[in-house]
C-alpha positions, 0 to 999 in steps of 0.5 A: 390215648384220646378219651371221650365223653358222651351223654346217653343218646336217648338223654341227650336226644330227648333234653334236646327236644324238649328245649327245641319245643320249649323255645318254639313255644315261647317263640309262638308266645312272642309272636303274638305279644308282638301282634297286640297292637294288629290283634286289638284293632282288629276286636275292636273292629269286629265288636263295634260293627257288630253293635252299630251298623254306622261304625264301618260307613266312610264319613265315620272311619274318615271322622275316626280317623281325623281324631287319631291323627292328633292323637299319633302325630303327638305320639311319633314324637312320644316314640322317639323318647321312649326308643331313647328310654326317655319320657315327655310328660309335658307334650299335652301341655305343649298342645295348649301352649302352642293353641294359645300362642297361635290365638295371641297371634291371630288377635294380632300383636300391639306393637308399643313403641309404634303404636301399631298392631302387627297381624303375622301371616298365616304361615308365619303364626304355624312357624313360630308356634312350631318354634315354641314348642321345640323350645319347650322340647330343648329345655327338656333335652338340656335338664336331662342332657346338661343338668343330669335331671330325670327324664319324668321330673324334667318334663312333669316340671316343663308340664307345669312350666309350658301350662302356666304360660300359656294361662299367662298369655290368656289370662285363662281365657278362651280365644274365639274367632281364630278363622282370620280376618280376611281384611288383614290377610291372615286367613287360611288358619283353617286348613289344618282342622277343616281343610280336605285336600284330596278328599282327606282331612288334612290331619290325617296327610299332615299324620301319613306324612310324620309317619314316613319321615320318622320311619325313614329316620328310624330305617335309614339315617345314622341318626335311626341308628344311633337312637335304637343303640342309644335306648339299648345301652346308652354307655356302650353307644358312647363308647362306640362313638354315637353323640348320645347327648345330643340324640338325647336332646334332638328327639324332645325337640321333635317331640315338642314340634310335634306337639304344636302340630297337633295343638295347632290342628286341635285349635285351627279345627275348633276356630279356638284355642283354650290354655287347658287344651291338651290335657291327658293328651300325653297319656295317650301318646304313651299308651299308643307307643306301648300298645304298639309294641314299644318297650318302656326301658327303649331300644325297641319300637316302630312307626308301624306299630305306634300307628296302630297303638294310635288306631286302637286308642282312638277307635276304642274311645269312639266307639264308645262315645257312638256306644252312648257310653257314659263319660266316666265308664270312658275314661275308667276303660280308657285308663285300664287299657293303659295299665294292661298295655304296660303289663303286656309290655313287661310281660313280651320282657319276660318272655324274651328273657325266658326264651333267650335262657332257652336258646342258651340251654339247647345249645348247652346240649349241642356241645360237641364231643371231646 
């Protein structure tokens, strides 16, 4: 003889309907969280367009995008670090260090044992400066993976080390006149900051190329899958055969290289290099990544979102300048945006947890009869 236990039909139906309705609402809210960067960018464009007639002009848009490109290039490297659940506070100092190294090389290296001055070609200057940034990233990766130093502490220490090196190399002074010397064959450094291939600044092209490269790596390569797995659960990823230490080290090396590229663009654009360049750029990069929907805990984030986040930060800053807002207010507003971005990220995570709980509850109401 079989026994059958069932819930009253109406009660079971009402429970299932309520759970489905709540799950639908949570799904809509989660969708709004996912689109927060696009919504913020659209609001900024509309508001600043209404307040200033020159905001949406072609010239101004190209200028703003040129400014965005520098932050976006740093943010792309930061995205990889945050995807694995880390943080890199040293990238702003790497911006200044790479510019100073470029200034030193373009001014000429005195070779005492040969009693001569060597002027390396521009391509060699660029390669060496990017290598310096990658070296700083490598030190970060080794400290974190081999010596088990917390990412926050390791990169905070390297922030001071890289800034100190820039001050020591330059003796605290600025390198002016970095446009190059035709008689020495080292012209061409200015193309990074003032070149306009096909009518667009070089920095915008570099941003697009790096963004495409990072997106392809994340979507198409095994490294991208390893990175998301490491950010989601590094222990489980390691047990699955993912080279977790190598992945962690590589992302810091890439972040250092991206920061060095941004430093070269700034030095080229200004035709001068200062050891103080890049201060607070690490905060702008982190804000761009988080506004773009990446989770600070790791395992979630996209190149598209990061680029939109960088545009939000850049358009906000340039729009406030266009309206003549005080520098002090600009700093205050930027800080508030960073705090708001983190709060929204935490809110999204809470909603996702509640959404998962509602989905489990809805599944439990559909338990088959015994």
